[in-house]
N, C-alpha and C positions, 0 to 999 in steps of 0.2 A: 410242482410236481407235489408241493408239499398240500396241498389240496385235495388234489388227489389220493396221495396217500392214506390222509384226516380222511374221505371220501371211504376207501374200501376199510381202512380199518373198523369203520362206524358198521358199514355192512357187517362183516365179518363179527365184532361183538353182539348186533342186533340179531345175527343168525343164530348164535351161540347160543345165547340167551332163552329165544323162542327156542332153540331145539329141546333147549333143556326141560324150559317150561311146558312143550308140547308131551315130552317123555312123564313129567310127571301127573301131567292129566292123566296119563293113559291110563296108568299104573291105580288112577284114582276111579279110572271106570267111566272118565271124561273122555270124549274124541271127539272129533271133527264132524257133524252133522253136513253143512257143506262150504263150496268156496264159492265164493261170492260171484255174480252169473256175469259170463264174458260176453258182450254187446256181440252183433255182428257187424263187419267190417264193408260198406258198401261201393266204398271207392275203388277205381279203375273195376268195376262189374265183377269185385270179389266175391261176397256174398258169401265171408265163411267168417268165422271165429278169427278173434285176431293173434292168434298164437300159430293160426294153420295159416295165415295169409302168405305171399312169399312175396309182396311188397313192405320195404324196410319202410322205418321213418312216418309212421302211421301213429297216432295216437289222441286215444275217445279220453273227452269230458263227457263223463255221466251228471245225469242233474241230481243225484246223490250226491257228488262229488263237489258240484260248484256250486251246491245248497248250503255256503258255509260263511254265507257272507250274508251284507244288509241289500244286495239284491237290486240294486238301483243299477250296478254294470257286470260285466262280465271280465272286467280286467286282471282281479285277483286269480279268477279260474285260471286264465289265460297264461300267467306267468308262472300257475305251477310246472306248465309241459317244458322240460330241455328245449332248449332252442326255438323257442317262443319268448316274444316281449309284446304286452300291447299296453300302450300308452293312454291316458286321459289328460287332454290341458284343462279344460274346464269339464264339472257336468257334463256328458252329451255328446265332446267331444274327443272320439277316438281315435286313434292310429295303430299300427299290430304290423309289427314284422315277424317274415318268419325264416331264419337261420339268414339275415340279411341287417338289412338299415332303412331308417326310417329318411334317409335323404331326398328318398320322394315324394314324402309325405310329410308336408308341413303341418297338414290336416287332411283328417279323412281316413281312406282305409283301400290302398292302391294297391296296383301290382301284386296282391290275392286274389283268386278266383273262389269266391264263394257263392253255393248254392242251398236254397232251402226246398227240400222236399223236390230236389230234380231240378228245381226252376231256376234258373241265376239271378242272385239277386247282383251281381257287377252286372252295371249296364255295359252296353257298346261301346261309350268313350273309355273302359277301366275303371272306374269309380266305383264302389261301393258304401251306400250309406250302411252302414253296421249299426246305428246307432237307433236304428227301426227296430230291432231285437230286442224284442223282452224274455221275461225267464220263461215264461210258460209258452212258449212260442214252438219249444222242441225237447224233445226228452233227453237226444244227444246230441255232442257233437264230432265229428272226425276229423283231424289236423294233418295232411300229409304238410311233409318238413323236404322242397325240393321242389325243380320243376315240371311243372303237372301236365307239358304243354303235348304229352303225347295222346292223353285223350279229352284233357280238361282246356283246348284253344291257349295262345300265347299267356305267356306266365312266367318269371325264374322266381315266383316269392312265395310258394306252397297255394298250398287247396282247402278249404274250410266248408266242411258238409254239416248244414244244419237237420237233423233226421227228427221225426214225428214217429211212433208210434213206436215204442220200445218194446214198452208193455200198454197193454190197451185192457182197462178193468171199466165197465159204465159205471157213471156216478158225476157228483161233484168235486171241487176245492174251492174256500174260498180261504185268502191270508189276508192280512194288514201288518205292517211294519211300520214304526217308529223310530224317530233317533233324532241325533243332533245336526245342527244346521239346519231345523226345518223338513226332515226325511221324513215324506209321504206317501208311502207304497200297499197298492191294492192290488191280489193276482185272484182271480177269479173264471173257472173253466166249467164247463162240464162235457162229458163224453156219455153217447147214446149209440144204441147195432151192438153187433157182435159178429167175433169169426170175421168171414169177408165184407161182411155190408156195418162201416163204422162212420161215426162222425164226431170231430170235436170241437168246441167253440169256445174260444179265451178271450180274456181282457185283463189288459193290466194298467197302470193307471199309477207314472213314478212322478217325485216332485221333490226339489230340494234348494232350498233359498243358498246352497256353496257354501265356500269357505271364504274364501276370495268375495270381496265388492265386484258388482258384476257379473255373479255369476248363479242366477236363479235359472231354472230348470223345471218345464214340464214336459212330461210326454201323456200320450192316451193311443192304444196299442190294442187292434181288435184281430184275431184273426180265427178265420174256416179252415176246417180240412175234414175231406169226407174220401170214402174207398168204399166204393161198389163194386160186386161181383156180379159182371154181366150175364155171363156166360160159365159153361163152365173152362174153356180157351180164354178168357176176355175179360179186365180189370180193370179199371177206371177210378183214379184219382185225381180230384181237384183241388186246388187250394188257395186262400184270399189273404192278403194280409194288408192294413192298412194302418198305419201311423202318423197322428199329424204333432209333433213338439216343437215345442221353443226352448232355445236356450240362450242366455247370454255368456258374449264371448269376452273375460279381460283384459287379455293382452298380454304382452310380456316384458317382465320387470330385467332391472341391470341388476347387476351384484349388490349395491349399494341400496337399493333401494328391495330389492328383496330380504336383505339382512335387513334394516330398517323395521319393515311393515311388508312382511310378505300378504297379507291382506289385502292388501292396496289391487286396484287395479291401474294400466297406464295410464299413469300423468298425463296431460299437455304437456307439449315440447317440440321443437324445431319446425313450427306451423302447423302443425299438425292437433288436433283436439284432444282432452283424452278419451280414455274408452268409455266412462259414464258420460260425458258429452255429447259424443257420437250413439249416444244407445246401442251401442256396436253389441249384434245378437244375432242368431239364425232363425227362419221362421220356414219352419220345412215340411213340407206332407209328401209322404210317399204313399201309394196303393202299388200293387204287384198281385197281377190272378194268373193261375193257368191252372191246365189238367193234365195229365199222364196217362196213355193207353197203355196197359200191357196187354201183347197178344200171343197165345199159346199156341202158334204157328202148328207145331206137331213135338213130339215127347223128347225132340231135342233142338228146334229149333224156335228162336220166338223174337219178338220186335218190343222198342218200346222209346213210343212218341212221346216229347212233352212240346205243348205250344203253350205260347202265355206271354201277356201285356203288359207296360209297365207305366207308369208317369211318376214324374218326382217334381214337385214348385218348391225351391228357394228362393228366399229371399235375405240379403244381408246387408245391413246398415253398419258398416267397417270405418275403421279410423279415415282414410283415403277416400273413400266412395260409399257407395248403395248400391249392392247385384243384385240381381232378378234373374232368375233360370227358371226354364220350365222346357221339359225334360222326356218326350213322350218316346216309348222303346215300343216294341214287340222280336219275338225271335223262336226260335223249335230248336228242337235236338231230338235225334235219332239214334237208336243202338238195335243194333241186329246180331244175335249173341247164339251159336250156334254151341252145344255141351253136347260129349258123348264120354263114358263112363268103361272100358274095355276091362273085362277079368284078365289077370298076368297070371303066367304061371309064378306058385308059390304064393307066399301069403299078400294082399293089399292088392289094389288097384290103379290101372292108370287112367288120367282124366286128362282129355283136352277140351279146350275150349277155344274158341274164336269167334272174336268182337270187331263189328267194321260200322261207321255211323259215319256221323256230319254234326257241326252246331250252327246256326243262323245266329245274327245280333242284325237290328236294325236299329239308330237311333234321329231321332229330328229333332235337335237341340235349339233353343233360339236364349242370348242372353244380354243381356243388357245390361248397361255399367253406367251410372250419374252420380252426380258428386252428391253428398249427406249432407244435409242439412238438417242438425239435431236428431236426428235419426228417419229423416225422412226423402226420398227421392228428389234430386232436383233437376239441375240441369243434365241433360244426357249428355253422355260423354262417348261409349259408344254402341252399337247394337249387328250380333253378329247370328245369323242362321247357320250352324253346322249339321254336317250331314256327315255320318259313322255308319260303316258298312264294315261287320267284323265277320269270317266261318271260314270254318278248318273240315277235313276230315280227315279221319283217324281210324288207323286199323291195331289190332293186338292180336296175341297169342298168349293161352297163358295154359304149361303143360303139369302134370303131376306125374311122378312116376313112384307108384308105390310107397306112397308118402315118406318119401326118402330123398328127391330130389324135385324141385318147382323152379319152371322158367314163368318164364313174364316181359314178353317183349313188344313194345307200340311204337311205332310211329303215327306223326300227323303232319299235313301238311296248312300253314296259316298265312290267311291272307287278311287285308284289312285296308279300307282307304276311307280318306275323311277330307271335307271341302269346307271353308269359311268363304261367308259372303258377309261382307262388312257395309251392314245397309245406311249405315249411318254417315255414309263417306260418298262424292257420287265421283264421277261414275263410280258406278259399285264393279267391285270387282273381289274375283274368284282366286282364295290361294288352294293348291291342294298338295296332297302327301301319299302315297302309296306305299305300304309295307308288306310286299309280295312273295308266293315263294319259296318261305323259309320251313325250314321241315324242323322239327322236333321228336326225337329218337330217344327211347329210354329201352335197355335190358336189366333185370333184374334175375338172380339167380340164388335161390335157397337149398342148403344139404342139410339133412337133418344128421348131426353125428353120433348124434345118440337121442331115446326118448327124451330127454331134457335141455339137452343140447343143440345150437341151429346157428349155422352164418350163411347171413344173406349179403350179397353185395351188389350195387346199382352204379349203374352207367347211362347220366341222360343227357341233354341238352335243351337249355331253356333261349328262349328270344321273347324280348317283350318289348311291343311299340310305344313310344309317350301314349300316353293316357290324353283326353281330352282339357283335362286344367291342367298337362304340361304343357303340351302345342298352346295354350292360352291361360296363360295365367291370369293372378291381380293385375299385375303390371297393366293389362290392355294389348300386350304387343306379340300378335300372332306369331308361334315359332316353328314353322312347318322345318326349318333348316337340324330338327332333330333327328338323330339317329335311334334305332332300336338297340335298347341292350340284346345280348348274346354272352353265351358262354356255356362248360362242359362242365357236368357235378361227377361225382367220383364219391364215391362213399361204401362201406363196410360197417354193420353191426355183428355183434356176438350177446346173444340171448342163450341165458341158462338160466333154467329151475329148479328150487332145491323145495324138501322137505313137500313129496307128494303136489308140488306145482302150488304152495302157501307163499312161495316168497319166490320174486320173478326180479334178475339181475337183467342188466343189456348197458349196451356199451358201443356206442357209435362214433366211428371216426369218418370226416368228410373233407371234402376238397373241393372249390366251386371258382372257377375263373372267368370274372366277370367283365366283358370288355365293350367299352362304350356308355360306361356305367353312368346313369343321371343324378344327378346331385343339384341339393337345393343351395338358392342363395337367396337372399334377403337383402332390399335396399331399405334407406331412411324410415322410410312412412310405415314400414313392416310387408309391403309388399313381395310376393315370392316370386323368381322366376328360376329357369334351369337353364346348368349347362350338360353337354357329355365331357365326363372325365374317360381319361386312357382307358384302365383299367383297375379292377378290385381282386386281389387275391384273399380270396375267404377259406378257411380253416377253422378246424373245428370240433372238438370232443364233445358229446351228451352223454352222460350216465346216469341209469334211473335202477331204482328199487321201490320194490312193493312187496309188501307184506301181508296179507290180511287171515282171519281165520275167525271161524264162527266157532261155537260151545254150545253143549248139551242145555236143554234150558233147566240142568239140575243147578248149573252153575249160574257162581256168582255176575261171571262175565258173558256177555250175550257176541257179543262182538269186538274184535282188533283192528285195527291198520294204522303201517305207518308203509309212508310212500316219502321216496327222498330223489330231487333231481339235480344234476349240478351241470353247468355249461363253460365252458374256456372254448372263445371267441378267440383269436389273429386272426384279424383280417386287417389292412394293409394296402393302400394304393399303391399301385403298381408305375409306370410311368403317367405323371399327369401334369402338365405344363399349362398353365392359362395365363398370358402375357408376362409376365417378369415375374408370377408366382411359382416355382417347382414344389409341389406339395407330393412328389416320389416318397415311394417309402412310407412318409405318415400313416400314421393309424386312425382308421376311418371314423370320423365323428358319429355318435349315437350310438352306438353299442358299446357295453361293458365287457372287459374282458371276461368275468367271472361273476355267474350268477349262481343262485342258489335257494331251493326251497325244500322247505319240510314238513309231511302231512302227517297229522296225528289222530286218530279217532280211536276212543272209548263209547261202546254199548254194552251197558248193564242191564239184566235182564226185568229189570224193576220199570224200567222204560227211561232213566237217567240215563243221558252222552253229555259228553266232552269231543268239540272240536279244536282242535290249535292246528295252526298255517303261520313257518317264518318264511319270508323271503327277503334275500339281500343280495347287492346287485354291487360292482365295482365301481371305481370312478369311471366316468365318460366324460370322454372329451367333444367339444360342441362347435370348435369349427374346423376348416381341413390341416387349418396351418399348429394345432395341439400344442396352442396359447392358452386355451380356455377351458376347462373342464368341470363337470355335477360331482360333488362330492358321493360317498357310497353311501348307500341305505339299507337297514337294517328295522325292518318289517313283522312286526307279531300281533297277528290278533287268535282270540278266544271267543269260542260260544260255544254256550251250555243250555243246556234246555231237558225236555221232559217230554216224550210223547208217549201215546197209550193205544192202540188198539183195544174197543170196547164193544163187546157182542157182534165181533167178526166183522163186521160191517161201518164202522165209525171209530174215523181218527184225530185224535188231540193232538195238539202240539204247540208248546207252548215253551218259547228260548228268550236269550237276552245273548251280546255281545259285545266285543267292543272292537276296532281296526287302529293299526299305529299305535300301539297300545305302549310301546318305548316314546312315544314322542319325539317320531323324527324331525327335524327340520331336510324338507328335501322336496328337490322341482321333479315331476312325471312329467312326461311331454314336452322337453326341452325345444325350443326353437334352434335348429341348428344355422349357421354361417349368418346370421343375426347381423344387420347394423348396430352401431350404437352399441353394441353391451345388450342386447335383451335380447338374454337367451331364457331368464328361468319362468318356471309357472310354476306359484308354488302350490305343493299338494297340502289336505287336509290335515291336522295334527290328531291328537288323540280325539278319538270322537265314535260314540254309543248306540245302541239300534236296542229294541224289543221287538217281538213278533209274536203271531197268534193263529193257527193255519190249523184248519178244520173240512175233513176227507170224509165223504160219504161213500161208499162203495155197494152199489147195486147188487143185494142178493143174488144168486144163481137160480135158475128154476129148476125144479128137479124133474 
């Protein structure tokens, strides 16, 4: 409560100070020229501005908000969103939890559905290689918190949409960044075309030697996105994303090792080699290609159909084995939308939108595990073919009554089936598991009490079957006995705009009871396996405040922005007994009870700017028994630079910055429920970077 009171006190003081400044400026004849642009929310077929959507718990990361760091990862950008936590065990190794825990993600991104330009990046097995994304592959990111299964398939952990073309201007960009630990980043892009016919090509190269031993990383990324108007009724977009990357995996440390030398990789012990001797690393190639055809059948009725194919190849020499995975998949999604605006008596309109569709994904994976001999595969241990099919059907209704009442209701029917064939043992046996007939409903209601005050409420059900990585974890034991997670989510959000919508305040409360929660365990070798917990009761409060203002050309200040986000989590196990261990009532590990972020941006009319970022998270428990924890962390980042537009067509930008200015000693991406106390993955100490970017914008034809 002290933190919450301090938060609202800060908002009140900030609002009061800014109101006085605005008043003084207006007396001097200086007034706001514009409010920062609001992006269009595309999730759940809303296609409207953020403050006009009936869907609660949608947050947007714009490129100009995420463009504050050294650009090697999106960790800092995601952690500025309340209710969201992104972790990095080592450069290139990420995991994301949205209003949840990292219990299902010892590595990788699971139980979060991710789309790139309407193409699923989440494979049929439920895993997302989020590390294949580079900064110039998107214009903005939408994050939906809570179960999104009413339109996006099974899942309880949220939704991430990576979108192109927020604003399109033909031209080219180039950027170079260098910094601590051998950081070298190169970004280049080219855009050509106009209006409905446009194309964008991007290339990104990221590399780093890493803070710890055995943490080198290299990634090369290429993307192509094109949109063509075929006729007055038909628009075709096509996308391709290719990534070739390599990153070393240092392994987790015990507390004594973490304190003595946080830079070291996992040493040898217990009959297993060190991470360096095992040459532990990931060799990863991903390619995804697809197209979306939008056909306007008539003035009210349209269809959008996406077809895609993807292939991932993974080689993973680890401490206990050498794993090779080939994962081809394909799928499609079709959405029919009916839209009707009806004149109503009095002011305003009544708007009705109905959506129906389906999504299908099919994967034919092969996983081979061999003994690791100095970083090379040796004796074959297991060889599995995996056939995974998932599909859903969904319906949704959107009703807007004179911009006063907004209703959004959706439901989906989800089915998935998986089969394993172990080819390394004879006779070849198959193991199958079906998760069928699960319904995922959602109902959202928004009412506008005044032009600046609104209330939203949502009830939804989530359903999430185990991913392939959980059914076939690194122990090599096929676990088709695992049950799917499911539960009901309840939330309410209050939004209030002040000072002509320059200041936006939001407060959200939620409660989600998750049954059969999947919980990770680790054995002495570092191999992970999973069990079903009884239930988890997730309660939380999310507070956000965002103030932005632009000034006239005569003012010394061009733009000012401050954004604050606070999250309170009260996550507890309900009934959870495994063998002789009773974890009922314990705090769920991997989740900080409190987290706080503060962004401050100041842009002067001469082109000078300063970006500051502060992030804090409270202590995190690292095991179900709550006997071990990671200390609280406080991270401060600062960037300063100069950017200028020359002759209306050229933009030049120089900048330098620092992360972890307080030089905090902390672990990010802890190994949860690890054996032998190997919980800690040390994060970088204070580090620096500098960059230069150049942009050429093609002159508009007269």
